[in-house]
N, C-alpha and C positions, 0 to 999 in steps of 0.2 A: 623516390626516385626522382630529380628533378626533370620540369619539363626542357624538349629538346627544341631548337629552333633551328629549323632545317635546312636553310637558307644561310647561317653562319658557321650552322657546321661544313658546308660546300664551300664556302672560302679562305678551309681550314688548307686546304690540303691544292695541289696542281695539276698530281699526277696525270691518268688517264690505263682505267683497265686493272685496278688497286681499290677492291671495294673496300670498304670504313664501318663499326659494326660501332652506333648511336645507341641503340638501345635491344634490348628481350625481352627477349613476350614467353614462358615456358620453355623452351626444345629451342626456337627459332630465334634467327635475329636479324635486325630492321640491318641493311645493308645500305651506305650512301658510293655511288659511283661516276664519276667520269670518263666517259665515251666518247674519242671519238678514232676516230680510221677502222680497219679491219679484227676483227675478235679472228681465235682462228674453229674451225668443224669442230663442238664436243658433245657430247651428253654428261647426262647424273641419269647415271641409270637408278642412283636409289629417292631419287626425290625432284617433285613438279621442280621449276624456277620463273621465281612469276617479278616483271621488270613494268616500272611506274613511272611514267615519266612524270616530271619536274620542268624540267626546262629545257629548250631546243623540241631532234624530231633524232629519231635513230629507228631503223633496222633489224626487224629477226630472218634473214634471209634461215627457210627451213629445206628438205629437199624438191617437195612440192609448189612451197609458197615462201611467200616470202609478206611480214607483216609490217607494216609502215604502221609505227606507234608515234604524236603526238604529246604537247604537253595535256597535262590533265588524263591521262587517257593508258595503260596497263595492258596485259598481257601474263597468261598463265602458258609453260613452254612444258607443256605431258612431260612427264618420267622418259630417258632413254628414249626421249624425239634427236635432231641431230639436229643441231643450230651453229647459224656462226651472226652474234653482234651485230652490227659498221653500225657507224656516223662518220656526215659528211662534214658535220660541221660538231665542237663539244657540245655533249649533251650531256644530262642532269638524269641522276636516275639513282629509284631509291629496285632496293634486292631486297627480296623476302625470302629464305635460304633457313632449314638444318645447322646451329648449329654446325663445323665444323668440314663443310664443307666444299671442296678446291672451286675456284673461279670458271678457270680449265678445264674442270668435269674430270674425264677418261684419257682427255691429254696434256699433256704436259706442253710446254713452251718457256719463250721469253718472256710470254703476256701469266706465266701460272706468276700470279703472287702468292705473301703472306697470308694464314688466316687470321683471323679475330685478335684484327688489328683495327683496335675503336681508335676513336679522336671526340 
């Protein structure tokens, strides 16, 4: 595998809430996503989900708290926890998830994106 330049990969797409795979590690995919505005309330029944912020800031709303993430910070949403990510301005994020995870988890919406889209 060739090295991956993450800022260059972020330049290859403009859509929000549509994760793009940049690498695989065992059964996990490393995905880049641009977030802006509100996402949907959802959970992932079978896996945790990690958000790593590269540029900007975002929030992850949960039932009893809201986590704010800034550049260089990360947060792991535990398996099965209802959450709703959002960002007031465009934010660049890396997700690390098992192959086949749907971005909207148990919720199907107009923000549900196709899996396994590589850039």
